[in-house]
Structures are given as structure tokens and as C-alpha cells.
N, C-alpha and C positions, 0 to 999 in steps of 0.2 A: 695387679700391684706385685705376684709373685714374680711372673717375669719385668719387671724394669727392676727389685731389686736382686734377679740373677746377672743384668745385665749391667747395673751399677756395679755388683759384685765384680764379673769379668774385666771389665773397664779400671776400674779399680784394681786390681790384679797384675793387668800389662801397665799397666802406669807405675809400680812398685817393683815393679821386673826392668821396667827400665831404666826405673831409676839407683837396681841393684849394678846396671851392667857399666852405668858411666859412672860408676861410683867403684865401676873394680879398673874400669882404665883407665883411671884418673893416679888410681893407686900403685897400677902399674906403668907408670906413665914416668909419676914423680916418685918413685922408687927412695933412694936416696933421699930425697930430703926428710920425707917422711921417717923416715929410721931415722934421722939423726935428732928430731923435733921427736919421735917421741924417747928414745933412749933419755936428752936430754928430760924427758917429763918423769919419766919413771925414777932416777936416782933422787929425783927431790921426793919422788912421792916413798922410797922408805921411808925416810924423818919424822916426814907427817902422818904416817898410816901409826907407825911402832910409837911417837906422841900422842898417834890421840886413843889406839889401843890403850896402854898407857893410866895418861886420866880418865880415859867413858867407862874402864876397865878394872885395870891393876886394882884400880885408887879405892874405888868403893868397895873391893872383895875385902879388900885391908884393911878398914876402919871397919868393915861389919866384923871379920874373923878380933882383931881390936878389938872393938865392948865385944862380943862373944864373950870372949881366952882374957877382960880381964887383963891385958900387956900392955905396958903403963911407955912401953917405947913407938 
């Protein structure tokens, strides 16, 4: 049983290495297209992440402090 597990682990490791090699080759071949796509995605991500941080983290902290200190505004 131990030998089968070792063989399966080695096989999966080799397949994962080949998949990583293929992904790296694809990324090198299509570098310009990938770069343009990532820049477009990152620009929208800044706005969305700032809004998420404000609504999910900032507002609950603000509400907690407001309740604790009895601030009317």
C-alpha cells in the first residue's frame, strides 16, 4: 500500500510540474495580452476593495465607537 501511495504522489507531482511548465510557457507567449488584461482588472479592483473595506470594516467600527461614546452624529 505504501508503494502505491508513493507512486501516485510522484505521478501527481510530475503532472503538476508539467501543468506549471505549460502555464509558464503560455504566459511568456502571451505576455502583452495578459499585461493589458491585468491592468484593466486592477484599476476596477482598487475602487471595489476600498468600498468593501469602508462598508465591511470602517462602518462597523464607526458605529461601535459612536454607540460607546454616545456621539450623536
